[in-house]
N, C-alpha and C positions, 0 to 999 in steps of 0.2 A: 442133742438137739438139733433137730433138720435144716437145713437153708429156709424150705417152704413154711416152718412153721417161725425161725425168727423174724423175718423178715415181718409180720402182723405183727408180732410184739415188738419192735423197735420202733414200727410205724405208730400201732396206739401210745407208746411210753413218748415218741417225739411229740402226738396231739395231745395227749394229756397233762402235757409240759409247759403249752403254748399258749399265749392269751387267746379268750374265747370269744370269735369274731360271732356275735349273735345276729340273726335275721334283723331289721332293724323294722319291718311288720307285727312282730311280736314285745314291740318292749312295752313293759308297764313301767311307767314315769315314776307312777308315784314309790317304786322302790329306790329311785334316785334323788328323791325330795328332799333328804337329811346329806349327803355330800356337800361337804365344805368346797374343794375345786376336786375341778375336774381337765384334762387336756384331749387338747380337738390339734388335730394331724389336718392339715391343708397344703398345696402344691405352690412352690413358690413361681412364681416368671419364666424361671428357666430350666421348671422338670424338677427343683431341688423338694425335701418338706422342709414344713415348719411346724414342730410341736410350741404348743402353748399353755399356760397353765390359766384356766378361766374361772368363772364361775356359773354355776346353772340353777336354772327354778323351774320349780313345775304349775303350771298355773291351769287350772280345768282340765288334768288330767293330761298335759302340754310338753314338753320340755324347750324352754328358751334358755339362747343365749346372749351374751352384746360384746361390743366392745366400739371402741371410738375410731379415729383414723390411726390404724395402725397395720402394719407390712399382713399380717394376717388376716383381717379383715380388708383387707384391698384384694388378700387372695380369694377368699370365700365369694367377691363380688366380681370376679372373674370367673370365678370354677366354685358352684355354690357346695360340689361333694365335698364332705370330710370326714374324718373319722372320729371319733367321739369316742375318749378313753375313760372310760369307768366301774369302778365298780371288779378288777379285773376282768374287764370284759372289752373288745373293741365291738363299737358298733359303726358301721359303713350307712354315711346319715346328709341328707342335703338341707341344706337350709333356705327356708324362703323367708324373705324382708318383710313385718311386720308393715305397716301405715295405718292401718286401720286405730284410728284415735283412740277409742274405749279401749284396744286389744294393748295397746304400746301403757297405755298410765296403769292396768292390770300387772303388767307387767313388769314397769319400771317400780310400782309399790310392794310385788313380791318380792324383787331385790333386795328393796331396803327395811322390809320385815325380815326379811331372811339372814341378812349380812351387816343389818344395823349402822354403828356406829364406822364399821371399815367403810360400807357402801358410801357414805353421807362423805366422809376424808378423801377418800379419791375423788371424787366429782369435779373440784378444781382443776385436780391435774387431768382430767380426761382430756384427750385430741380431740375436738370437734363434738357434735351431735350425739349420742350414741347410736349405733344400729342395734337394733334389734331384733331378732331372729328366732325364727322356730323352725325345730330340728323336725325332719319327717321321712321318712323312707325314702330311699334311691329307687327312680322311675317311676313316682306318683306322682 
């Protein structure tokens, strides 16, 4: 096998075995509605990254996450870009904090419905008022 043929084969193998990065504008949130836990990677103040396991809900075809007063929550307040790791895919996204009371209530209820007793039990341990965030494509 010549060198000119081996390089594309090696590159194809490397890319095939890496996590898939999906363009966020093509996210079909319904595909992830049944995921139990997902991970998010945010950027700490010193530039290092932090990966955290969290819950995800889908309401009206949109993805939502939440946090209390946590380090990763402070990270997205400072820099709303994150990477969502779900179903072997890495989705580069941005968060928008939800302030509309109707939407907040719907998302809170979706967390209750999806996670049931687990959601109820963590309530007293949550640090601060939950921050509800909608996941959107970067640059939108």
